C-alpha positions in Angstrom: -28.9 13.9 2.2 -28.1 10.4 3.2 -27.8 7.9 0.4 -28.9 4.3 0.3 -25.9 2.1 -0.7 -26.2 -1.6 -1.4 -23.0 -3.3 -0.2 -22.4 -6.9 -1.3 -20.2 -8.9 1.0 -21.2 -6.7 3.9 -20.1 -9.3 6.4 -16.7 -9.8 4.7 -13.5 -8.0 5.8 -13.6 -5.0 3.5 -17.4 -5.0 3.2 -17.8 -4.8 6.9 -15.4 -1.8 7.3 -16.9 0.0 4.3 -20.5 -0.6 5.6 -19.5 0.6 9.1 -18.0 3.8 7.7 -21.0 4.5 5.5 -23.3 4.1 8.5 -21.2 6.3 10.8 -21.4 9.1 8.3 -25.2 8.8 8.1 -25.9 6.7 5.0 -28.3 3.8 4.8 -26.7 0.4 4.0 -28.4 -2.6 2.5 -26.1 -5.5 3.1 -26.0 -8.7 1.1 -24.0 -11.7 2.3 -24.3 -15.4 2.3 -22.0 -16.1 5.3 -20.3 -19.0 3.5 -17.8 -21.2 5.2 -14.6 -20.4 3.2 -13.4 -19.3 6.6 -15.0 -19.4 10.0 -18.5 -17.8 9.6 -18.4 -16.8 13.3 -16.1 -13.9 12.4 -18.6 -12.8 9.8 -21.4 -13.0 12.4 -19.3 -10.9 14.8 -18.9 -8.2 12.1 -22.6 -8.4 11.3 -23.5 -8.0 15.0 -21.6 -4.7 15.1 -23.4 -3.4 11.9 -26.9 -4.4 13.0 -26.6 -2.1 16.1 -27.2 0.8 13.6 -30.8 1.3 12.7 -29.8 2.3 9.1 -28.4 -1.2 8.4 -30.5 -3.9 6.8 -29.1 -7.3 5.9 -30.2 -9.8 3.3 -28.7 -13.3 3.9 -28.5 -14.0 0.2 -26.1 -15.4 -2.4 -25.1 -13.1 -5.3 -25.2 -16.3 -7.5 -29.0 -16.6 -6.8 -30.3 -14.4 -9.6 -33.9 -14.5 -8.5 -33.1 -13.6 -4.9 -30.9 -10.7 -6.1 -33.7 -9.4 -8.4 -36.1 -9.6 -5.4 -33.8 -7.5 -3.2 -33.4 -4.9 -5.9 -37.1 -4.8 -6.3 -37.8 -4.2 -2.6 -35.2 -1.5 -2.0 -34.7 2.0 -3.4 -30.9 2.0 -4.0 -28.8 5.0 -4.9 -25.5 3.3 -5.5 -23.9 -0.2 -5.4 -20.6 -1.1 -3.8 -20.0 -4.7 -5.0 -17.4 -6.3 -2.8 -18.7 -9.9 -2.6 -16.3 -12.3 -4.2 -14.4 -15.6 -3.7 -11.0 -14.4 -2.6 -7.6 -16.2 -2.3 -4.9 -16.9 -4.9 -3.9 -20.4 -3.8 -7.5 -21.6 -3.3 -8.3 -20.4 -6.8 -5.8 -22.9 -8.3 -7.6 -25.8 -6.6 -11.2 -24.6 -7.1 -11.3 -22.6 -10.3 -15.0 -23.3 -10.9 -16.0 -21.4 -7.7 -14.3 -18.3 -9.1 -16.1 -18.5 -12.4 -19.4 -19.0 -10.6 -19.1 -16.4 -7.8 -16.8 -13.7 -9.2 -18.0 -13.8 -12.8 -21.6 -15.1 -12.8 -22.4 -13.5 -9.4 -21.1 -10.1 -10.7 -23.2 -10.4 -13.8 -26.3 -10.9 -11.6 -25.4 -7.6 -9.7 -24.7 -5.7 -12.9 -27.9 -7.0 -14.5 -30.0 -6.0 -11.5 -28.4 -2.5 -11.7 -29.3 -2.3 -15.4 -32.9 -3.4 -14.9 -33.4 -1.0 -11.9 -31.5 1.8 -13.6 -29.0 2.2 -10.8 -26.4 4.3 -12.4 -23.5 4.3 -10.0 -21.6 1.0 -9.4 -18.3 0.6 -7.5 -16.8 -2.8 -7.6 -13.7 -4.6 -6.1 -11.0 -5.7 -8.4 -7.5 -6.8 -7.3 -3.8 -6.2 -7.7 -3.7 -9.8 -8.9 -4.8 -8.7 -12.4 -1.2 -7.4 -12.9 0.4 -10.8 -13.1 4.2 -10.5 -13.7 4.2 -6.8 -14.8 7.2 -4.8 -13.7 6.6 -2.7 -10.6 5.3 -0.2 -9.7 2.0 -1.4 -11.1 0.1 1.3 -12.9 -3.4 1.4 -14.4 -1.9 2.1 -17.8 -0.1 -1.3 -17.9 -1.4 -4.2 -20.0 -3.2 -6.7 -17.7 -4.1 -9.3 -20.3 -1.8 -12.0 -18.7 -2.8 -12.7 -15.1 -0.9 -15.7 -13.6 -3.7 -17.2 -11.4 -7.4 -18.0 -11.6 -8.3 -15.4 -9.0 -6.6 -12.6 -11.0 -8.2 -13.8 -14.2 -11.7 -13.7 -12.6 -11.1 -10.2 -11.4 -9.9 -9.0 -14.8 -13.1 -10.6 -16.3 -15.1 -8.5 -13.9 -13.3 -5.3 -15.1 -14.1 -6.2 -18.7 -17.8 -6.9 -17.9 -18.0 -3.5 -16.1 -16.8 -1.8 -19.3 -19.5 -3.7 -21.3 -22.2 -2.5 -19.0 -20.9 1.0 -19.1 -20.7 1.0 -22.9 -24.1 -0.6 -23.6 -26.2 0.8 -20.8 -24.3 4.0 -19.7 -23.8 2.8 -16.1 -21.0 4.6 -14.2 -18.5 1.9 -13.3 -15.5 2.4 -10.9 -13.2 -0.6 -10.3 -10.8 -0.6 -7.3 -7.7 -2.7 -7.5 -7.0 -3.4 -3.8 -3.4 -4.2 -2.7 -2.8 -6.7 0.1 -5.3 -5.4 2.6 -4.8 -6.1 6.3 -6.2 -5.0 9.7 -8.7 -5.8 12.5 -11.5 -8.2 11.6 -9.4 -9.4 8.7 -9.5 -12.6 6.7 -8.1 -15.6 8.5 -6.9 -17.1 5.2 -4.5 -14.3 4.7 -0.8 -14.6 5.6 -0.6 -12.1 8.4 -3.6 -13.7 10.2 -2.2 -17.2 9.7 1.2 -16.0 11.0 -0.4 -14.6 14.2 -2.5 -17.8 14.7 0.5 -20.1 14.3 2.9 -18.0 16.4 0.4 -18.0 19.3 0.0 -21.8 19.0 3.8 -22.4 18.7 3.3 -23.9 15.2 5.8 -23.2 12.4 4.8 -20.6 9.8 5.3 -21.3 6.1 7.4 -18.6 4.4 7.3 -19.0 0.6 10.2 -18.2 -1.8 12.4 -18.4 1.3 11.1 -15.0 2.4 12.3 -13.2 -0.7 9.0 -11.4 -1.4 7.7 -7.9 -1.1 4.1 -6.7 -0.7 2.3 -3.3 -0.7 0.6 -3.9 2.6 -2.4 -1.5 2.8 -4.2 -0.9 6.1 -8.0 -1.3 6.1 -8.8 2.3 7.1 -6.9 3.6 4.1 -8.8 1.2 1.8 -12.1 2.4 3.3 -11.2 6.0 2.7 -10.4 5.3 -1.0 -13.6 3.3 -1.4 -15.8 6.0 0.1 -14.1 8.6 -2.2 -15.0 6.4 -5.2 -18.6 6.1 -4.1 -18.7 9.9 -3.7 -17.1 10.7 -7.1 -19.0 8.8 -9.8 -17.1 8.4 -13.1 -18.3 7.0 -16.4 -15.7 4.2 -16.3 -12.5 4.2 -14.3 -10.1 1.8 -12.6 -8.0 2.9 -9.6 -5.1 1.3 -7.6 -5.7 1.5 -3.9 -2.4 0.6 -2.2 0.0 2.0 0.4 2.5 2.9 -2.4 5.3 1.3 -0.3 6.5 -2.2 -1.0 7.8 -3.9 2.2 9.9 -7.0 2.8 8.0 -10.0 4.0 10.6 -10.5 6.7 9.9 -7.0 8.2 6.2 -7.8 8.2 6.8 -11.0 10.2 9.2 -9.3 12.6 6.5 -6.7 13.4 4.0 -9.4 14.1 6.5 -11.2 16.4 7.3 -8.0 18.2 3.7 -7.1 18.9 2.9 -10.7 20.0 6.0 -10.8 22.1 6.9 -14.2 20.6 9.3 -15.5 18.0 8.0 -17.5 15.1 9.2 -21.0 14.1 9.9 -20.6 10.4 9.4 -23.1 7.6 11.1 -21.8 4.4 9.6 -23.1 1.2 9.9 -22.4 -2.6 7.7 -20.0 -4.5 4.1 -21.2 -4.9 2.6 -21.6 -8.4 0.5 -18.5 -9.3 2.3 -16.3 -6.8 4.3 -13.1 -7.6 7.5 -11.8 -6.1 6.4 -8.2 -5.5 3.4 -6.0 -5.7 3.7 -2.2 -5.5 0.9 0.3 -6.3 1.3 3.4 -8.3 -1.4 5.5 -6.7 -1.0 8.8 -8.6 -4.3 8.4 -10.4 -6.3 7.7 -7.3 -4.5 10.6 -5.5 -5.4 13.0 -8.3 -9.0 12.0 -8.9 -10.1 10.8 -5.4 -7.7 12.6 -3.1 -6.5 9.2 -2.0 -3.6 9.5 0.5 -2.8 6.4 2.6 -1.9 7.4 6.2 -1.2 4.2 8.1 2.4 3.0 8.4 3.1 -0.8 8.5 4.2 -0.4 12.1 1.0 1.2 13.2 -1.2 -1.1 11.2 0.3 -4.3 12.6 0.1 -2.9 16.1 -3.6 -2.2 15.6 -4.2 -5.6 14.1 -2.4 -7.5 17.0 -4.2 -5.3 19.6 -7.5 -6.4 18.1 -6.4 -10.0 17.7 -5.5 -10.3 21.4 -8.9 -8.9 22.5 -11.0 -10.9 20.0 -9.3 -14.2 20.8 -8.8 -13.4 24.5 -5.0 -13.9 24.5 
């Protein structure tokens, strides 16, 4: 039987791809998104235009911070599960606008959790982030202490995890948190490094490379993230947190080289020191997600970057 899944942030990068996959397998998706202007809303409208072609998709243009509006949506719809992906993202932006992270990521999440409690929706999946790990030694595992995040974004995501535990403990809601690791791919976020690199290379502008390029990331392709998220939706747990990453930490230099190769153009490079709040490496231990969810990332960095650049060229008519 198809389920009705409420997806917050359904016009966002991960939210769009998760919603699309749910619809393609026959589920009903209730989308919630406020189409804010943190990056160009036209990209969000383009994602939405794809989703709305499916008769099982219904969108509410609403802000998760608007408690009354959220309660109204929950009152109008029969919801089987919640996939809460709406958030204010971005590490560097969080250092300049900390209040937005408290308002959107924490208060907005409380509004969703409260609505779930009041309507007795038992199964909630929510997005966390690898940023909660701070300066822990890699590989990052769910068993590590995450009480010392090093940026506001990571702190807000850790707060969400703690709130989820409270709602599980007090109200017996099933809560699954997903710590996403450096997600990239088509219809991605223009504020992320790989997207900025592509933009600047195409425009013959220099790209900023922090810590003089001495950084590594567990770049995870969007299709693998979607597979892990759907597995979490399909396997309710009382309270769990899972890493969803590629389990392969890659040099930033290799990442840039692949973008250059696929664009057929060399980047002008502007080397800079490490930014405050940034970390040298992230690397996911995915043993727990593999065991419980059957999570097995399948997309290599080479294939993932090729697919992103192919989409980028078509979307921007290059």
